[in-house]
MARDRENRO-838722 format. One record per residue (C-alpha): x, y, z. Coordinates in steps of 0.2 Angstrom, whole numbers, plus 2048, in hexadecimal, padded with zeros to 3 digits. Last residue first. Example, Ala and Ser with C-alpha at 12.3 -4.5 7.8 and 13.67 -1.06 7.14 Angstrom:
# residues 2
+------+-------+-----+
: east : north :  up :
+------+-------+-----+
:  844 :   7FB : 824 :
:  83E :   7EA : 827 :
+------+-------+-----+
//
This chain:
# residues 178
+------+-------+-----+
: east : north :  up :
+------+-------+-----+
:  860 :   D41 : 1F9 :
:  85D :   D50 : 1EE :
:  865 :   D4E : 1DD :
:  875 :   D57 : 1D8 :
:  875 :   D5D : 1C5 :
:  880 :   D56 : 1B8 :
:  883 :   D60 : 1A8 :
:  887 :   D5E : 196 :
:  88C :   D6D : 18B :
:  887 :   D6C : 178 :
:  893 :   D72 : 16A :
:  88D :   D63 : 15F :
:  89E :   D5B : 15F :
:  8AB :   D69 : 15E :
:  8B7 :   D5F : 153 :
:  8C5 :   D5E : 160 :
:  8B8 :   D5E : 16F :
:  8B9 :   D6D : 17A :
:  8A9 :   D74 : 173 :
:  8A1 :   D64 : 178 :
:  8A1 :   D69 : 18A :
:  8A0 :   D5A : 195 :
:  89C :   D57 : 1A7 :
:  897 :   D69 : 1AB :
:  891 :   D6B : 1BD :
:  880 :   D70 : 1C3 :
:  874 :   D7D : 1C8 :
:  87D :   D8E : 1C4 :
:  886 :   D86 : 1B5 :
:  874 :   D82 : 1AE :
:  86F :   D94 : 1AF :
:  87F :   D9A : 1A7 :
:  87E :   D8E : 199 :
:  86C :   D92 : 195 :
:  86C :   DA5 : 196 :
:  86B :   DA8 : 183 :
:  86A :   D98 : 179 :
:  87A :   D95 : 171 :
:  880 :   D8B : 17F :
:  875 :   D7D : 17A :
:  871 :   D73 : 189 :
:  873 :   D61 : 190 :
:  86B :   D59 : 19E :
:  86F :   D4C : 1AC :
:  869 :   D47 : 1BD :
:  872 :   D38 : 1C4 :
:  86F :   D27 : 1CD :
:  85C :   D26 : 1CA :
:  853 :   D18 : 1D1 :
:  84C :   D20 : 1E1 :
:  83E :   D29 : 1D9 :
:  83D :   D36 : 1E7 :
:  84F :   D3C : 1E1 :
:  848 :   D3E : 1CF :
:  839 :   D47 : 1D5 :
:  843 :   D53 : 1E0 :
:  84F :   D56 : 1D1 :
:  840 :   D5B : 1C7 :
:  838 :   D66 : 1D4 :
:  849 :   D6F : 1D6 :
:  84A :   D71 : 1C3 :
:  838 :   D79 : 1C3 :
:  83D :   D85 : 1D1 :
:  84D :   D8A : 1C7 :
:  843 :   D8C : 1B7 :
:  836 :   D97 : 1C0 :
:  842 :   DA2 : 1C9 :
:  83A :   DB3 : 1C3 :
:  847 :   DB7 : 1B5 :
:  83C :   DB0 : 1A7 :
:  829 :   DB2 : 1A7 :
:  827 :   DBE : 197 :
:  834 :   DB3 : 18E :
:  82A :   DA3 : 190 :
:  833 :   D96 : 19A :
:  83B :   D86 : 194 :
:  843 :   D78 : 19E :
:  83F :   D6B : 190 :
:  84A :   D5D : 196 :
:  852 :   D56 : 1A6 :
:  859 :   D45 : 1A5 :
:  858 :   D3A : 1B4 :
:  865 :   D2C : 1B1 :
:  864 :   D1A : 1B8 :
:  858 :   D14 : 1AB :
:  862 :   D1A : 19C :
:  874 :   D1A : 19F :
:  87D :   D2A : 1A5 :
:  890 :   D26 : 1A5 :
:  88F :   D1B : 196 :
:  885 :   D27 : 18B :
:  891 :   D35 : 191 :
:  8A0 :   D2C : 18C :
:  89A :   D28 : 17B :
:  898 :   D3A : 177 :
:  886 :   D3F : 172 :
:  880 :   D3D : 160 :
:  883 :   D2E : 161 :
:  882 :   D28 : 16E :
:  873 :   D2B : 178 :
:  871 :   D36 : 188 :
:  867 :   D2E : 196 :
:  855 :   D2A : 195 :
:  84C :   D2A : 1A5 :
:  841 :   D39 : 1A2 :
:  83F :   D4A : 1AA :
:  835 :   D59 : 1A4 :
:  834 :   D6C : 1A7 :
:  827 :   D78 : 1A0 :
:  823 :   D8A : 1A2 :
:  815 :   D97 : 19D :
:  806 :   D8B : 19E :
:  7F7 :   D96 : 19E :
:  7ED :   D99 : 1AE :
:  7E8 :   DAB : 1AA :
:  7F0 :   DB6 : 1B6 :
:  7F9 :   DA9 : 1C1 :
:  803 :   DA3 : 1B2 :
:  804 :   D90 : 1B3 :
:  815 :   D87 : 1B6 :
:  816 :   D76 : 1AE :
:  81E :   D66 : 1B3 :
:  821 :   D56 : 1A8 :
:  826 :   D46 : 1B1 :
:  82E :   D36 : 1AD :
:  830 :   D27 : 1B9 :
:  81E :   D20 : 1B7 :
:  81E :   D21 : 1A4 :
:  80D :   D28 : 19E :
:  80F :   D3A : 1A1 :
:  820 :   D3E : 19B :
:  823 :   D38 : 189 :
:  812 :   D31 : 185 :
:  809 :   D40 : 18B :
:  816 :   D4C : 184 :
:  812 :   D46 : 172 :
:  817 :   D54 : 166 :
:  824 :   D5A : 172 :
:  82B :   D49 : 175 :
:  830 :   D48 : 163 :
:  83C :   D56 : 165 :
:  84D :   D50 : 160 :
:  849 :   D44 : 152 :
:  83A :   D4E : 14D :
:  844 :   D5F : 14B :
:  83A :   D6E : 150 :
:  843 :   D7E : 14E :
:  856 :   D7D : 14C :
:  85D :   D8E : 151 :
:  856 :   D8C : 162 :
:  84E :   D9A : 16C :
:  83E :   D9F : 161 :
:  83A :   D8E : 158 :
:  83F :   D82 : 166 :
:  838 :   D8D : 173 :
:  827 :   D90 : 16A :
:  826 :   D7D : 168 :
:  829 :   D7A : 17B :
:  81D :   D87 : 181 :
:  80F :   D82 : 175 :
:  812 :   D6F : 17A :
:  810 :   D74 : 18C :
:  800 :   D7E : 188 :
:  7F8 :   D6F : 17E :
:  7FE :   D63 : 18C :
:  7F6 :   D6C : 19B :
:  7E5 :   D64 : 19A :
:  7ED :   D52 : 19A :
:  7F6 :   D55 : 1AA :
:  806 :   D5E : 1AE :
:  80E :   D5C : 1BE :
:  80D :   D6C : 1C7 :
:  813 :   D7E : 1C9 :
:  806 :   D8B : 1CC :
:  80E :   D9C : 1CB :
:  80B :   DA8 : 1D9 :
:  81B :   DA7 : 1E3 :
:  825 :   DAA : 1D4 :
+------+-------+-----+
//
């Protein structure tokens, strides 16, 4: 972990970041690329680099300088629908730092990269001063995802407990540094 370069993405990092993201949605998710869910992947500059309160972090492989991990944050809270109404009300856009696209290439997993990237995102949110909460959601069907997020935050809603099962998504809040 000590040898990876972790930094805010710049224009030269976007192709590598997009490749990590697309590879992840196709390999690890059962959905593949879905425009209404993954539009930020196609244009990460507009989603994360242009807005002042958003960020996209990348981790670079020390051997070849290639992007091997991503993590993003934006100021958009969960939207209802498809998310439960109570979550949209509890985590409104503008006041919520939503973590997104915390993805690590398989060959670089289990080295602390994701944990380090999340810590950097939370520090970014705290430094902004305008966020009241840090929120994210995950698909528990992705191997390791639920356990990882449970180790960092608290579950605020598990859709698997809903009468109809919702989308089966687990929603988390993470503590921000103050």
